[in-house]
C-alpha positions as CSV (number, residue, x, y, z in Angstrom):
1,X,12.5,-9.9,12.3
2,X,13.5,-6.9,9.8
3,X,10.9,-5.5,7.5
4,X,11.7,-6.3,3.9
5,X,10.3,-4.1,1.2
6,X,11.3,-4.2,-2.4
7,X,10.6,-1.0,-4.4
8,X,9.8,-1.2,-8.1
9,X,9.4,2.1,-10.1
10,X,7.7,2.6,-13.6
11,X,7.7,6.3,-14.3
12,X,5.1,7.9,-12.0
13,X,4.1,4.5,-10.4
14,X,5.8,2.8,-7.5
15,X,5.0,-0.8,-6.4
16,X,6.2,-1.7,-3.0
17,X,6.5,-5.4,-2.5
18,X,6.0,-6.4,1.2
19,X,7.9,-9.3,1.8
20,X,7.1,-10.2,5.5
21,X,4.5,-12.7,6.5
22,X,3.0,-10.1,9.1
23,X,2.5,-6.5,9.5
24,X,2.4,-4.9,12.9
25,X,3.1,-1.3,14.1
26,X,7.0,-1.6,13.4
27,X,6.7,-3.0,9.9
28,X,4.0,-0.5,9.2
29,X,6.4,2.2,10.1
30,X,9.0,0.6,7.7
31,X,6.3,0.6,5.0
32,X,5.7,4.2,5.7
33,X,9.5,4.9,5.7
34,X,9.7,3.1,2.1
35,X,7.3,5.4,0.8
36,X,9.1,8.8,2.0
37,X,9.9,9.3,-1.7
38,X,6.5,8.7,-2.9
39,X,5.5,8.6,-6.8
40,X,2.2,10.2,-7.8
41,X,0.7,6.7,-7.6
42,X,1.9,4.2,-5.0
43,X,0.8,0.5,-4.7
44,X,1.5,-1.8,-1.8
45,X,1.8,-5.3,-2.6
46,X,0.3,-7.6,0.2
47,X,1.1,-10.8,-1.7
48,X,3.5,-12.3,0.9
49,X,1.5,-11.0,4.0
50,X,-0.4,-13.6,5.9
51,X,-1.1,-11.5,9.1
52,X,-2.1,-7.8,9.9
53,X,-2.5,-7.0,13.7
54,X,-4.6,-4.3,14.9
55,X,-1.5,-2.0,15.6
56,X,-0.3,-2.7,12.0
57,X,-4.0,-1.8,10.6
58,X,-4.1,1.4,12.6
59,X,-0.5,2.6,11.6
60,X,-1.2,1.7,7.8
61,X,-4.6,3.5,8.1
62,X,-3.0,6.6,9.7
63,X,-0.4,6.4,6.9
64,X,-2.8,6.0,4.0
65,X,-5.0,8.7,5.1
66,X,-2.2,11.2,5.4
67,X,-0.6,10.3,1.9
68,X,-4.1,10.8,0.3
69,X,-4.5,14.3,2.0
70,X,-1.2,15.0,0.5
71,X,-2.6,14.2,-3.0
72,X,-1.0,10.8,-3.6
73,X,-3.0,8.0,-5.1
74,X,-2.5,4.8,-3.1
75,X,-3.7,1.2,-4.0
76,X,-3.5,-2.2,-2.4
77,X,-2.7,-5.3,-4.8
78,X,-2.7,-8.8,-4.0
79,X,-4.9,-8.6,-0.9
80,X,-6.3,-11.8,0.4
81,X,-10.0,-12.2,0.7
82,X,-9.6,-12.0,4.7
83,X,-7.6,-8.8,4.5
84,X,-10.0,-7.4,1.9
85,X,-12.8,-7.8,4.6
86,X,-10.7,-6.2,7.2
87,X,-9.6,-3.2,4.9
88,X,-13.4,-2.6,4.1
89,X,-14.3,-2.8,7.8
90,X,-12.0,-0.2,8.8
91,X,-12.6,1.8,5.7
92,X,-9.0,1.6,4.6
93,X,-10.3,0.6,1.2
94,X,-11.8,4.1,0.9
95,X,-8.5,5.5,0.9
96,X,-6.3,3.0,-0.6
97,X,-8.6,1.1,-3.0
98,X,-7.8,-2.7,-3.7
99,X,-7.3,-3.2,-7.5
100,X,-5.7,-6.0,-9.6
101,X,-2.1,-5.4,-10.4
102,X,-2.8,-5.5,-14.3
103,X,-5.3,-2.5,-13.8
104,X,-2.8,-0.2,-12.2
105,X,-1.8,1.2,-15.6
106,X,-5.4,2.6,-15.9
107,X,-4.5,5.1,-13.0
108,X,-1.4,6.5,-14.3
109,X,-1.0,10.0,-15.4
110,X,-1.4,10.5,-19.1
111,X,2.0,11.3,-20.7
112,X,2.6,15.0,-20.9
113,X,3.8,16.3,-24.5
């Protein structure tokens, strides 16, 4: 199954809507590729994701840590309670905090005049 990721941009914010039921190493690589041209703030939307296997968690975690080291702010939105527990267990939420989509605006850079 091909990974489907829809990108929405709003200034310095990019939201990547992950439209696949499961995330494994292959789809995690597709997510990473979709983030190749990152905005200062990028949110991954997990609303359509029902399952993330260990290879997917590992690949996502590696990507998320590297993105943070490069100075990008990453957030996760629409994460199920089950996946929230997993993200906390593997400390992914340390590098990619889980926030409500409506709160993303609070993290945006103030407009430069």
